[in-house]
KOLDREN-510475 format. One record per residue: residue in three letters; x, y, z of N, C-alpha, C in turn. Coordinates in steps of 0.2 Angstrom, whole numbers, plus 5000, padded with zeros to 4 digits. Example, Ala and Ser with C-alpha at 12.3 -4.5 7.8 and 13.67 -1.06 7.14 Angstrom:
Ala506649725039506249785039506649845039 Ser506449895035506849955036506450005039 
***
This chain:
Unk556455575490556155615496555555545497 Unk555755495499555255445502555255425508 Unk555355465513555355455520554955515522 Unk554655495529554255545532554755605534 Unk555355595536555855655537555955695531 Unk555955665526556055715520555455745518 Unk554855725520554255755519554255815523 Unk554455815530554555875534555055915531 Unk555555905528556155945526555855975520 Unk555555945515555255975509554756025511 Unk554356015516553756055517553956125520 Unk554556105525554756165528555156215524 Unk555456185519555856215514555356265510 Unk554756255510554356305507554256365509 Unk554456385517554356435521554856485517 Unk555256465513555856515511555656525504 Unk555156505500554956525494554656585493 Unk554856635488554556685487553956695485 Unk553556735486552756735485552656765478 Unk552856725473552656755466552256695463 Unk551556705464551156655460551156645453 Unk551256585451551256575444550556525443 Unk550056555440549456535438549356515431 Unk549156455430549056435423548456395423 Unk548056375417547556345416547556285412 Unk547456225414547456165410546756135410 Unk546656105405545956065404546055985403 Unk545855955409545855885409545255855405 Unk545455795402544955765397544455745402 Unk543855755401543255725405542855665401 Unk542455635405542155575401541455585403 Unk540955555398540255535400539955615400 Unk539255615402538855685404539155715409 Unk539255785407539455825412538955875414 Unk538955905420538455965422538555995428 Unk538256045431538356075438537756055442 Unk537956045448537456035453537656095457 Unk537056135459537056195463536856185470 Unk537356195475537256175482536856235486 Unk536756205491536256255495536456325497 Unk537156335496537356405497537456435491 Unk537256405484537356435478537956415475 Unk538456375477539056355473538956305468 Unk539256315462539156265457539656215457 Unk539556155458540056095458539956065451 Unk540556045448540556025441540555935443 Unk540155905439539955835440540055805434 Unk540455735434540455695429539955625431 Unk539555615426539055555427539155505422 Unk539355445423539455395417538755365415 Unk538155385420537555355418537455285418 Unk536955255417536855185417536355155424 Unk536055115423535655095428535955045433 Unk536555035433536854985439536955025445 Unk537254985449537355015456537755085455 Unk537555125460537955195460538555205464 Unk539055235461539655245465539855325465 Unk539855345470540055425471540755435473 Unk541155455470541955475472542155535473 Unk542455545479542755615480543555605479 Unk543855675478544555665475544955695481 Unk545655685480546155705483546355775483 Unk546555815488546855865487547555865484 Unk547755915479547455965477547155965470 Unk546955905469546755875462545955885460 Unk545655845456544955855454544755795452 Unk544155775450543855725449544155685443 Unk544655715439544855685435545355625437 Unk545555635443546055575446545755515445 Unk545055515445544655445445544455425438 Unk544655455433544455435426544555365424 Unk545155335426545255265425544855225428 Unk544655225435544355185439543455195436 Unk543355265435542755275432542555235426 Unk542955235421542955205415542855125417 Unk543255085420543255025421542555005425 Unk542455045430541855025433541155025429 Unk541255085425540655095420540555035416 Unk541155005413541154955409540854895412 Unk540954885419540654835423539954845425 Unk539654905422538954905423538654955428 Unk539254995432539055035437538955105435 Unk538555135438538455215437538955245441 Unk539355285438539955315443539855395442 Unk539855425448539855495448540455525452 Unk540855565448541355605452541255685451 Unk541455725455541355785455542055825458 Unk542055895456542555935458542355975464 Unk542755955469542655995476542656065475 Unk542256105478542156185478542856215478 Unk542956255474543656295474544256245470 Unk544056185467544556145463544256135457 Unk544656125452544456095445543956155442 Unk543456125439542956165436542356195440 Unk542356175447541856205451541956275452 Unk541456305455541456375457541956375463 Unk542256445463542756455468542656515473 Unk542156495478541956545482542456565487 Unk542356615490542856645495542956595501 Unk542356565503542356525509542056455508 Unk541956435514541556355513542056305514 Unk542756315515543256255515543256225522 Unk542656205523542756155529542256095528 Unk542356055533542055985531541355975532 Unk541156015536540356025537540056045530 Unk540356095527540156115520540256065515 Unk540856035515541055985510540555925511 Unk540355905517539855855518539155865515 Unk538955935516538355965514538355965506 Unk538955975503539055985496538955905493 Unk539155865496539155785494538455765495 Unk538055795501537355775501536955805495 Unk537155865493536855895487536855865480 Unk537555825480537755795474537255725474 Unk537255705479536855635480536055655478 Unk535855695482535155705481534955735474 Unk535355775471535255805464535355745459 Unk535755705460535855655455535455595455 Unk535055595462534655545462534855475464 Unk535455475466535755405468535455365474 Unk535355315475535155275480535555215481 Unk535655195488536155135490536755145486 Unk537055195487537755215483538355185488 Unk538755175484539555155488539855225487 Unk540055255492540455315493541255305493 Unk541655325489542355315490542755385490 Unk543055385495543455445497544255445496 Unk544455475492545255465492545555525495 Unk546055505500546455555503546055605507 Unk546055675506545555725509544855695508 Unk544655665503543955645500543755595506 Unk544155565510544055505515543655555521 Unk543855615523543655645527542955665526 Unk542855695519542055705517541655655518 Unk541955585516541455535517541255515524 Unk541755525529541555505536541155575539 Unk541355625537540755685539540155665537 Unk540155655530539455645528539055585531 Unk539355535532538955475535538855495542 Unk539155535546539055565553538455615552 Unk538555675548538155725548537555715545 Unk537555675540536955655536536655585537 Unk536955545543536755485545536755435540 Unk537155445535537255385530536655385525 Unk536255445523535655445519535955425513 Unk535555375510535655345502536255315502 Unk536655285507537255255507537255185508 Unk537555135505537555075506538155035508 Unk538755075506539455055507539955125507 Unk540455105510540955155510541755125509 Unk542155165505542755145504543255205504 Unk543755195509544255245510544855225506 Unk545155275502545855255499546355315501 Unk546855285504547455335507547155385510 Unk546555375515546155425518546355465523 Unk546355535523546455565529545855575533 Unk545555515536544955515539544955495546 Unk545555515550545655505557545855565560 Unk546455585561546755645563547355645560 Unk547455695556548155705553548755745557 Unk548555785560549055825564549255795570 Unk549955795571550155765577549955805584 Unk549855775589549755805595549855755601 Unk549755775607549955735613549455675613 Unk548955675610548455615610548455585604 Unk548855605600548955585592549655585590 Unk549955535593550755535592550955505584 Unk550355475581550555445575550355495569 Unk550255565571550155615566550755655563 Unk550655705559551255735556551355805560 Unk551855825561552055895564551755945560 Unk551455995564551056045562551456095557 Unk552056095559552556145554552556115548 Unk552456045546552356025540551856065535 Unk551256075539550656095535550756165534 Unk551056205538551256275538551656285532 Unk552156235531552556245525552256235519 Unk551756185518551356175513551056235511 Unk550656265516550256325514550756385511 Unk551356385515551756445511551856415504 Unk551956355503552256335496551656345491 Unk551056325493550556345488550356415487 Unk550556465492550456525491551056565488 Unk551556535487552156565483552156545476 Unk552756525474552756485467552456435467 Unk551856425466551356375466551456315462 Unk551656335455551856275451552456235452 Unk552956275454553656235455553456205462 Unk553256225467553156195473552656125472 Unk552156135468551656075468552056015464 Unk552356045459552856005454553255945459 Unk553555975463553955935468553555895473 Unk553055935475552655895480552255835477 Unk551955845472551655785468552155735466 Unk552755755463553255695461553555665466 Unk553755705471554155675476553855655483 Unk553255675484552855665490552255615489 Unk551855655485551155615484551355555479 Unk551655555473551755495470552355465471 Unk552855495475553455465477553855425471 Unk554055475466554155445460554855395461 Unk555255395466555755355466555555285468 Unk554955275471554755205474554555165467 Unk554755095467554555055462553755045463 Unk553455045458552655035458552454995451 Unk551854975452551554935446551654975440 Unk551355035441551355085435551855135437 Unk552455145434552955185436552755265435 Unk552955305439552855385439553155405433 Unk552855425428553155455422553055545423 Unk553455565419553455635419552655655416 Unk552355625411551655635409551155625416 Unk551355575419550855575426550955635430 Unk551555655431551655715435551355775432 Unk551355785426551155835422550355835423 Unk550055775422549255765422549055795429 Unk549455765435549155785441549255865443 Unk549855885439549955965441549455995437 Unk549255985431548656015427548156015432 Unk547855965435547355965440547356015445 Unk547956005448548056055454547956125452 Unk548256145446548256225444547656245443 Unk547156195441546456225441546156255447 Unk546456235453546156245460546256325461 Unk545856355465546156425466546556425472 Unk547156475473547556475479547156475485 Unk546656525485546356515492546056445494 Unk545756415490545556345492546056305493 Unk546456305489547056255490547456265497 Unk547556335499547856345505547356325512 Unk546756345510546156345516546056265518 Unk546056225512546056155513546556115517 Unk547156145517547756125521547556115528 Unk547256175530547056185538546456135538 Unk546056125535545456085535545656015536 Unk546055985531546255915532546755895538 Unk547155955539547655945544547355945551 Unk546855995552546656005559545955975561 Unk545655935557545055915559545155835561 Unk544855835567544855765571544355725570 Unk544355675565543755635564543655575569 Unk544155565573544155505577543355495580 Unk543155555583542455535586541855515581 Unk542055525574541555515570541555445567 Unk542155405567542255345565541655295566 Unk541455295573540955255576540255275571 Unk540155335568539555335564539555295558 Unk540155275556540155235550539855165551 Unk539155155549538755095551538755055545 Unk538955075539538855025533539554985532 Unk539454945528540254905526540654955524 Unk541354945527541854995525542454955522 Unk542754985518543454955515543855005516 Unk544554995519545155045519545655025514 Unk545855055510546455035505547055085506 Unk547655065508548055105511548755085509 Unk549255125506549955095505550255105511 Unk550755055512551155065518551755095518 Unk551855135512552455175512552155255510 Unk551555265512551155325510551455375515 Unk551755435511552055495515551555535518 Unk551155565514550655615516550055585522 Unk549955535521549555495526549755435528 Unk550255435533550555385535550155315536 Unk550355255535550055195535549655185543 Unk550055215547549755205553549155235554 Unk548955295552548355335552547855285547 Unk548055255542547455215538547355155542 Unk547755125546547655075550547155095557 Unk547455155559546955175565546255195562 Unk546255215556545555235553545055165553 Unk545355115550545155045550544855015557 Unk545355035562545155005568544655045571 Unk544455105569543955145572543255135569 Unk543255095564542655085561542455005562 Unk541954995566541754935567541654885561 Unk541954825561541854785555542154795548 Unk542554855548542854875542543554825540 Unk543654825534544154785531544754825528 Unk545354805531545854855528546254805524 Unk546554835517546854805513547554845512 Unk548154815515548754845514549054845506 Unk549254895504549654905498550354905500 Unk550654845499551354835502551854875498 Unk552254925501552754975499552355025494 Unk551855035494551455085489551455155493 Unk551355205488551355275489550655295491 Unk550655365492549955395492549555395486 Unk549955385480549755395474549355335470 Unk549155285475548955225472548455225467 Unk547955265467547455275462547755275456 Unk548355305454548755295448549255245448 Unk549655235453550255195453549955125453 Unk549455105457549155045457548355045455 Unk548355075449547655095447547255025445 Unk547554975442547154915441546954875448 Unk547454875452547254845459546654875463 Unk546754945462546254985466545654965463 Unk545554965456544954955453544654885455 Unk545054835455544854765456544554765463 Unk544954795468544654785475544054825476 Unk543954895472543354925473542754885470 Unk542854855463542454825461542154755465 Unk542654715468542554665472542054685478 Unk542254745481541954765487541254785485 Unk541054815480540354855478539954785476 Unk540354735473539954675471539754635477 Unk540154635483540154585488539454605492 
***
């Protein structure tokens, strides 16, 4: 399933899955100091902070995963002297799972609370996939407070749903299929989605997609609540960030795989085009899962950008 058409077929197929939720709990290995930030609405967010006095990097994660997806980059950047902060989005991982608040205004406010309560200044924000939307909304809604640079990785930070004025988007039926899938046999559905679409296991990559890699991402995904997992599909699919891209006033880097299925490369390019002065680095033939499959290159590009 390495084409956009197969993504459509895969997601629509989920409409036929019977609604038998399979919920399990997995603990991903964390690093450094961990604690909870309590947001303005009382939600506890699980935070990992490598510490140190170097430049700060705050990283937001992809749907349906959690902060652990950044562990490799966090370790390497920390070794280079940077202070790296990652956190689980509300509803995901080890963060609290409230009934609501799964919209980008709330996500941006959560990010603001993480920045304020960790005391970081002149930070580089890094947003992966859905996390890219959080970064853009934060920069627009909070006027870039305490942010020096921004990096968007495979980011859904433009407009993901296809419409008359957004022909590069994805058909809305795909997202309805995803919602049905995660509300049915969630473990089975996410196994296939992560392996065949997110990581695109059949595609050659620097670090091959192994069963262990699939299992690791699935373990992260299964820590999220069903309600948050489904609600965020609407959030990232239907939120139009195009008018907000001009609010990105800090130096910006866009990293995007040219064979990305969930967030097509055309959307990554349009995101870069919408941010004045941004730099786009194409990962030729790479999938959406570049944080894992091209982890060393992503790390190098991030480190060079932060140091520049």
